[in-house]
C-alpha positions as CSV (number, residue, x, y, z in Angstrom):
1,M,10.9,0.8,-61.2
2,L,8.6,-0.8,-58.6
3,N,10.3,1.2,-55.8
4,T,9.7,4.4,-57.8
5,F,6.0,3.4,-58.3
6,L,5.5,2.6,-54.6
7,S,7.0,6.0,-53.5
8,L,5.0,8.1,-55.9
9,T,3.5,11.3,-54.5
10,P,1.3,14.1,-56.0
11,A,4.4,16.2,-56.7
12,D,5.5,13.5,-59.2
13,C,2.6,14.5,-61.5
14,S,3.9,18.0,-62.2
15,E,5.2,17.2,-65.7
16,I,2.0,15.4,-66.6
17,L,-0.2,18.2,-65.3
18,D,1.6,20.9,-67.3
19,N,-0.2,19.5,-70.4
20,V,-3.7,19.0,-68.8
21,A,-6.1,21.9,-68.5
22,G,-8.0,22.4,-65.3
23,S,-5.4,20.9,-63.0
24,S,-3.4,22.3,-60.2
25,L,-0.5,20.6,-58.3
26,N,-1.3,22.5,-55.1
27,E,-4.6,20.6,-54.9
28,G,-3.1,17.2,-55.1
29,V,-4.5,14.4,-53.0
30,Q,-3.8,10.7,-53.0
31,F,-6.8,8.4,-53.3
32,E,-6.9,4.9,-51.6
33,S,-5.7,2.2,-54.0
34,P,-3.9,-0.9,-52.9
35,E,-2.9,-1.9,-56.4
36,N,-2.3,1.4,-58.4
37,R,-1.3,5.0,-57.4
38,V,-4.1,7.4,-57.9
39,F,-3.9,11.2,-57.4
40,G,-6.6,13.9,-57.7
41,F,-6.0,17.5,-58.9
42,G,-9.1,19.6,-59.1
43,D,-10.9,18.6,-62.3
44,V,-8.5,15.8,-63.2
45,V,-7.3,12.4,-61.7
46,V,-4.0,10.8,-62.6
47,K,-3.8,7.0,-62.4
48,F,-0.4,5.3,-62.5
49,Y,-0.5,1.6,-63.3
50,R,1.6,-0.9,-61.4
51,P,4.7,-1.8,-63.4
52,G,4.7,-5.2,-64.9
53,R,1.1,-5.9,-64.4
54,W,-0.3,-4.9,-67.8
55,S,1.3,-4.7,-71.2
56,I,0.8,-1.5,-73.2
57,H,-1.6,-3.5,-75.5
58,A,-3.7,-4.5,-72.4
59,L,-3.9,-0.9,-71.4
60,R,-4.9,0.2,-74.9
61,D,-7.7,-2.4,-74.5
62,E,-8.8,-0.6,-71.4
63,L,-8.7,2.8,-73.0
64,Q,-10.8,1.4,-75.9
65,F,-13.4,0.1,-73.4
66,L,-13.5,3.4,-71.7
67,E,-14.0,5.2,-75.0
68,D,-16.7,2.8,-76.0
69,L,-18.5,3.4,-72.7
70,R,-18.2,7.2,-73.2
71,D,-19.5,6.9,-76.8
72,A,-22.6,5.0,-75.4
73,N,-23.2,7.6,-72.7
74,V,-22.7,5.1,-69.9
75,P,-22.0,6.8,-66.5
76,F,-18.4,5.9,-66.1
77,V,-15.2,7.8,-65.4
78,R,-14.0,9.6,-68.6
79,P,-10.4,9.3,-69.8
80,I,-8.5,12.3,-71.1
81,G,-6.1,11.7,-73.9
82,D,-3.9,8.6,-74.5
83,I,-1.9,6.2,-72.3
84,G,1.2,8.1,-71.2
85,T,4.5,7.0,-69.7
86,W,6.5,8.7,-67.0
87,R,9.8,7.2,-66.0
88,D,8.8,3.9,-67.6
89,I,5.5,3.9,-65.5
90,H,2.3,4.0,-67.6
91,Y,-0.5,6.4,-66.6
92,L,-3.8,7.6,-67.8
93,V,-5.6,10.9,-66.9
94,F,-9.3,11.0,-66.1
95,E,-11.9,13.7,-65.7
96,A,-12.7,14.0,-61.9
97,V,-16.2,13.1,-60.9
98,P,-17.9,16.3,-59.7
99,K,-18.7,16.5,-56.0
100,P,-20.8,16.0,-54.0
101,Y,-20.9,12.2,-54.0
102,N,-20.8,9.3,-51.5
103,V,-18.2,6.5,-51.5
104,D,-19.2,2.9,-50.8
105,P,-22.7,3.4,-49.2
106,E,-23.6,1.0,-46.4
107,I,-27.4,1.0,-47.1
108,L,-29.2,1.1,-50.4
109,D,-33.0,1.2,-51.3
110,E,-34.4,-0.8,-54.1
111,D,-34.3,2.1,-56.5
112,A,-30.6,2.7,-56.0
113,V,-29.9,-1.0,-56.5
114,R,-32.0,-1.0,-59.7
115,T,-29.9,1.9,-61.0
116,M,-26.6,0.2,-60.2
117,V,-27.7,-3.1,-61.7
118,H,-29.0,-1.5,-64.8
119,L,-25.8,0.4,-65.2
120,V,-23.7,-2.8,-65.1
121,A,-26.0,-4.3,-67.7
122,Q,-25.3,-1.3,-69.8
123,I,-21.6,-1.9,-69.3
124,H,-22.1,-5.5,-70.5
125,D,-24.0,-4.4,-73.5
126,V,-21.1,-2.2,-74.5
127,G,-18.6,-4.8,-73.6
128,A,-20.2,-7.3,-76.0
129,K,-19.6,-5.1,-79.0
130,R,-15.9,-6.0,-79.4
131,P,-13.2,-8.3,-77.9
132,A,-10.2,-7.3,-75.9
133,M,-7.5,-9.8,-77.0
134,A,-4.7,-8.5,-74.8
135,R,-6.7,-8.8,-71.6
136,P,-7.1,-12.0,-69.6
137,Q,-9.3,-14.6,-71.3
138,F,-11.3,-16.6,-68.8
139,E,-10.2,-20.3,-68.6
140,A,-10.8,-22.0,-65.3
141,Y,-8.1,-24.7,-65.3
142,N,-5.1,-22.5,-66.1
143,M,-6.4,-19.6,-64.0
144,C,-7.0,-21.7,-60.8
145,Y,-4.0,-23.9,-61.0
146,G,-1.7,-21.1,-62.0
147,C,-2.9,-19.0,-59.1
148,F,-2.4,-21.9,-56.7
149,E,1.2,-22.1,-57.8
150,V,1.6,-18.4,-56.9
151,I,-0.1,-19.0,-53.6
152,C,2.3,-21.9,-52.7
153,R,5.4,-19.9,-53.7
154,A,4.4,-17.1,-51.5
155,G,4.5,-19.5,-48.6
156,F,1.6,-18.2,-46.4
157,I,-0.8,-21.1,-46.8
158,P,0.1,-23.9,-44.3
159,K,1.4,-27.0,-46.1
160,S,-1.2,-29.1,-44.2
161,L,-3.9,-27.3,-46.2
162,H,-2.4,-27.7,-49.6
163,K,-4.2,-30.9,-50.3
164,R,-7.6,-29.5,-49.2
165,Y,-7.2,-26.4,-51.3
166,T,-6.2,-28.4,-54.3
167,H,-9.2,-30.7,-53.9
168,A,-11.5,-27.6,-53.8
169,I,-9.9,-26.4,-57.1
170,E,-10.3,-29.8,-58.7
171,Q,-14.1,-29.7,-57.8
172,I,-14.6,-26.1,-59.2
173,V,-12.7,-26.7,-62.4
174,S,-14.4,-30.0,-63.0
175,Q,-17.8,-28.6,-62.6
176,I,-17.0,-25.6,-64.9
177,E,-15.6,-27.9,-67.6
178,N,-18.7,-30.1,-67.4
179,F,-20.9,-27.0,-67.7
180,G,-20.6,-26.8,-71.5
181,H,-20.1,-23.6,-73.5
182,I,-19.7,-20.4,-71.4
183,P,-19.9,-17.2,-73.5
184,I,-17.2,-14.6,-72.6
185,Q,-17.0,-10.9,-73.4
186,R,-15.6,-7.7,-71.9
187,I,-16.7,-7.4,-68.3
188,H,-15.9,-5.0,-65.5
189,G,-14.3,-7.6,-63.4
190,D,-14.8,-5.9,-60.0
191,S,-18.3,-4.5,-60.1
192,Y,-19.1,-4.2,-56.4
193,S,-20.9,-1.0,-55.2
194,G,-17.6,0.3,-53.7
195,N,-16.2,0.8,-57.2
196,A,-18.7,3.5,-57.9
197,L,-19.1,7.1,-56.7
198,W,-22.7,7.7,-55.7
199,R,-24.1,11.1,-56.8
200,A,-27.7,12.2,-56.3
201,D,-28.5,11.2,-59.9
202,G,-27.0,7.7,-59.5
203,P,-23.7,5.9,-59.4
204,I,-20.7,6.5,-61.7
205,F,-18.6,3.4,-62.0
206,L,-14.8,3.6,-61.7
207,D,-11.8,1.4,-62.4
208,L,-11.5,-1.1,-65.2
209,D,-8.2,-2.4,-63.8
210,D,-9.7,-5.9,-63.4
211,F,-11.6,-5.9,-66.7
212,Q,-11.2,-9.1,-68.8
213,M,-12.8,-11.3,-71.3
214,G,-15.0,-13.3,-69.0
215,P,-18.6,-14.5,-68.3
216,V,-21.0,-11.9,-67.1
217,A,-21.7,-14.3,-64.2
218,M,-18.5,-13.0,-62.7
219,D,-19.9,-9.5,-62.4
220,I,-23.4,-10.2,-61.3
221,P,-22.8,-11.6,-57.8
222,L,-20.4,-8.8,-57.0
223,L,-23.4,-6.5,-57.2
224,S,-25.1,-8.0,-54.2
225,F,-22.5,-6.8,-51.6
226,P,-21.3,-5.1,-49.4
227,W,-24.3,-2.9,-48.9
228,R,-27.5,-3.7,-47.0
229,L,-30.9,-3.3,-48.5
230,N,-32.8,-0.7,-46.4
231,S,-35.8,-3.0,-46.0
232,L,-33.8,-5.8,-44.4
233,P,-33.1,-5.6,-40.7
234,K,-29.5,-5.1,-39.6
235,S,-29.8,-8.1,-37.3
236,M,-30.5,-10.5,-40.2
237,D,-27.9,-13.3,-40.8
238,R,-25.4,-12.0,-43.3
239,R,-25.7,-15.0,-45.5
240,E,-29.5,-14.9,-45.6
241,R,-29.3,-11.1,-46.4
242,R,-26.8,-11.8,-49.2
243,N,-29.1,-14.4,-50.7
244,I,-32.0,-12.0,-50.8
245,Q,-29.9,-9.3,-52.3
246,H,-28.5,-11.6,-54.8
247,Q,-31.9,-12.7,-56.1
248,L,-32.9,-9.0,-56.2
249,V,-29.9,-8.3,-58.4
250,L,-30.8,-11.1,-60.7
251,D,-34.3,-9.9,-61.1
252,L,-33.3,-6.4,-61.8
253,Y,-30.6,-7.4,-64.2
254,R,-33.1,-9.4,-66.2
255,E,-35.3,-6.3,-66.5
256,V,-32.9,-5.0,-69.1
257,R,-30.7,-7.9,-70.2
258,P,-31.1,-11.6,-70.5
259,F,-29.4,-13.9,-68.1
260,P,-30.5,-17.5,-68.8
261,K,-31.6,-19.5,-65.8
262,K,-29.0,-22.2,-66.5
263,F,-26.2,-19.8,-65.8
264,E,-27.3,-19.3,-62.2
265,A,-25.6,-22.6,-61.3
266,L,-22.3,-21.1,-62.8
267,I,-22.3,-18.2,-60.4
268,P,-20.8,-19.8,-57.3
269,L,-18.2,-21.6,-59.5
270,I,-17.1,-18.4,-61.1
271,R,-17.0,-16.7,-57.7
272,G,-14.8,-19.6,-56.6
273,C,-12.4,-18.9,-59.4
274,R,-12.3,-15.2,-58.5
275,N,-11.6,-16.0,-54.9
276,I,-8.6,-18.1,-55.9
277,V,-7.3,-15.2,-58.0
278,F,-7.8,-13.0,-55.0
279,D,-5.9,-15.3,-52.7
280,A,-2.9,-15.4,-55.2
281,W,-3.0,-11.6,-55.5
282,F,-3.2,-11.1,-51.7
283,S,-0.3,-13.5,-51.2
284,T,2.0,-11.5,-53.6
285,R,1.1,-8.1,-52.2
286,W,1.1,-8.9,-48.4
287,N,4.6,-7.9,-47.7
288,E,4.5,-4.8,-49.8
289,P,5.0,-1.5,-47.9
290,G,1.6,0.1,-47.0
291,F,-0.5,-2.8,-48.3
292,R,-1.9,-4.2,-45.1
293,K,-3.4,-0.9,-44.0
294,H,-6.0,-1.5,-46.8
295,Y,-7.0,-4.8,-45.2
296,E,-6.9,-4.5,-41.5
297,D,-9.3,-7.3,-40.9
298,D,-7.3,-9.8,-42.8
299,N,-4.1,-11.7,-41.7
300,I,-2.9,-14.4,-44.2
301,T,-0.2,-15.4,-41.7
302,N,-3.0,-16.9,-39.6
303,P,-4.0,-20.5,-40.7
304,D,-7.6,-19.6,-39.8
305,W,-7.6,-17.1,-42.7
306,W,-6.8,-19.9,-45.1
307,Q,-9.3,-22.3,-43.5
308,D,-12.0,-19.8,-44.1
309,S,-10.9,-19.3,-47.7
310,I,-11.0,-23.0,-48.4
311,E,-14.4,-23.4,-46.7
312,E,-15.7,-20.6,-49.1
313,L,-14.3,-22.5,-52.1
314,E,-15.9,-25.8,-50.9
315,R,-19.3,-24.1,-50.6
316,A,-19.1,-23.1,-54.3
317,T,-19.5,-26.7,-55.4
318,K,-22.4,-27.7,-53.1
């Protein structure tokens, strides 16, 4: 089934499109996605989900979240119909976002940042209304150590760095467990600016593929990259710029939704957990055909890549 999924083309959508108004196979185009397979046809988009990643119950949780966002008039891609299955591969059809739009803008002004941050706060408001029991439930210990097992099995991390990586995990998990109660709810899970299409009237967020039951502190820091605030010089140190943008995001989020001060200390720790999950995902996908073209600046066969990853984890607890 995975081979069928990896070799999907727009032509494979013909049976699906027969039942969807406003679509045309002749206009088929494949959108960039390292995890799923996504094809556009005029007014509709077909998203095929990677086999084995999500159960049908988890996908129904996604559809429910999408419908809740639509009912609340949140600018988010709109689903059409129910989860479908083609050759044992699950798919969902969406309304296409009307052009013109920009993808992943490099520079934003403060008004654009405010609109983006307020939109994610709206997503969180909707997310808090009901649980999603079939989606991942944030729990630091099992998440981090489970992912480290995956990383080790993949074999890319040098054995000489195992102990140091494990120690970084121990520190992150220990500080999270000592933090006390951490509320979780439905969150986007990958809320950076590149997961939105930017129209003149503001961004429209895409892709709930990473949505989970987690702390909102996982989404908030993602909002501060990879764009550059237009009032900051291009020559500014990247870390300094990111800190300024992160504070701006926090201030703007609090304009519409509470984020208690005490949870600011949680942000780097949650980001560390997410980085560990990313390392595990990256390790399992690295040898997949066509995957590396999406990450031309990364090479997990290079020990320096893992050194950088570990240093980032170590900074999370300082």
